[in-house]
C-alpha positions as CSV (number, residue, x, y, z in Angstrom):
1,M,0.0,24.4,3.9
2,Y,-0.1,23.2,0.3
3,Q,3.5,21.9,0.6
4,L,2.5,19.8,3.6
5,F,-0.4,18.2,1.7
6,S,1.8,17.7,-1.4
7,I,4.5,15.9,0.6
8,I,2.0,13.7,2.3
9,S,0.3,12.9,-1.0
10,T,3.7,12.1,-2.6
11,L,4.6,9.8,0.3
12,M,1.2,8.0,-0.1
13,E,1.9,7.5,-3.8
14,L,5.4,6.1,-3.1
15,Y,3.9,3.8,-0.5
16,S,1.3,2.6,-3.1
17,F,4.2,1.8,-5.5
18,A,6.0,-0.1,-2.7
19,L,2.8,-2.1,-2.1
20,I,2.5,-2.9,-5.8
21,G,6.2,-3.9,-6.0
22,Y,5.8,-6.2,-3.0
23,I,2.7,-7.8,-4.5
24,L,4.5,-8.4,-7.8
25,M,7.4,-10.0,-5.9
26,S,5.1,-12.9,-4.9
27,W,5.0,-14.0,-8.6
28,F,8.8,-14.7,-8.6
29,P,10.2,-17.5,-6.4
30,G,12.6,-16.2,-3.8
31,A,12.1,-12.5,-4.6
32,R,10.6,-11.8,-1.2
33,E,13.6,-13.4,0.5
34,S,16.0,-10.9,-1.2
35,S,17.2,-7.8,0.6
36,I,14.8,-5.6,-1.3
37,G,11.9,-8.1,-0.6
38,N,12.8,-8.0,3.1
39,F,12.9,-4.3,3.1
40,L,9.5,-3.9,1.4
41,G,8.1,-6.6,3.7
42,K,9.0,-4.6,6.8
43,I,7.4,-1.5,5.3
44,V,4.2,-2.9,3.9
45,E,3.3,-6.0,6.0
46,P,2.1,-3.9,9.0
47,Y,-0.3,-2.1,6.7
48,L,-1.5,-5.2,4.9
49,E,-2.0,-7.3,8.1
50,P,-5.3,-5.7,9.2
51,F,-6.7,-6.2,5.7
52,R,-5.7,-9.8,5.7
53,K,-7.5,-10.4,9.0
54,I,-10.7,-8.9,7.6
55,I,-10.7,-10.2,4.0
56,P,-10.1,-14.0,3.7
57,P,-8.2,-15.3,0.6
58,L,-10.4,-16.6,-2.2
59,G,-8.8,-19.9,-2.9
60,M,-5.2,-19.1,-3.9
61,I,-5.9,-15.4,-4.5
62,D,-5.4,-12.8,-1.8
63,I,-7.4,-9.7,-2.7
64,S,-6.6,-7.9,0.5
65,P,-3.7,-6.0,-1.1
66,I,-6.0,-4.6,-3.8
67,V,-8.4,-3.4,-1.1
68,A,-5.4,-1.9,0.8
69,I,-4.3,0.0,-2.3
70,L,-7.8,1.3,-2.9
71,V,-8.1,2.5,0.7
72,L,-4.8,4.3,0.4
73,Q,-5.9,5.9,-2.9
74,F,-9.2,6.9,-1.3
75,A,-7.4,8.4,1.7
76,S,-5.1,10.4,-0.7
77,G,-8.2,11.8,-2.5
78,G,-9.8,12.6,0.8
79,L,-6.6,14.4,1.8
80,W,-7.0,16.7,-1.2
81,A,-10.7,17.2,-0.6
82,L,-9.8,18.3,2.9
83,Y,-7.2,20.7,1.5
84,G,-9.9,22.1,-0.8
85,M,-12.1,22.8,2.3
86,L,-9.4,24.8,4.0
């Protein structure tokens, strides 16, 4: 059971890094149009879309990815709390 929780936790951590990488790509012109940018976009955009619908951008700043990362980290912590209960 520990291995399953560990694998899921590792995948959530890797997904967090993918989100951060995708967010940082917005700082560089044309980075999201590269093959890596397209790949990350296909992976993270479905997760970011509900947050963007709920949280409007503040001027030029989109804080929805920050909230998405926090929710993912909270879910990862909840996963280990669940494991502790078992």
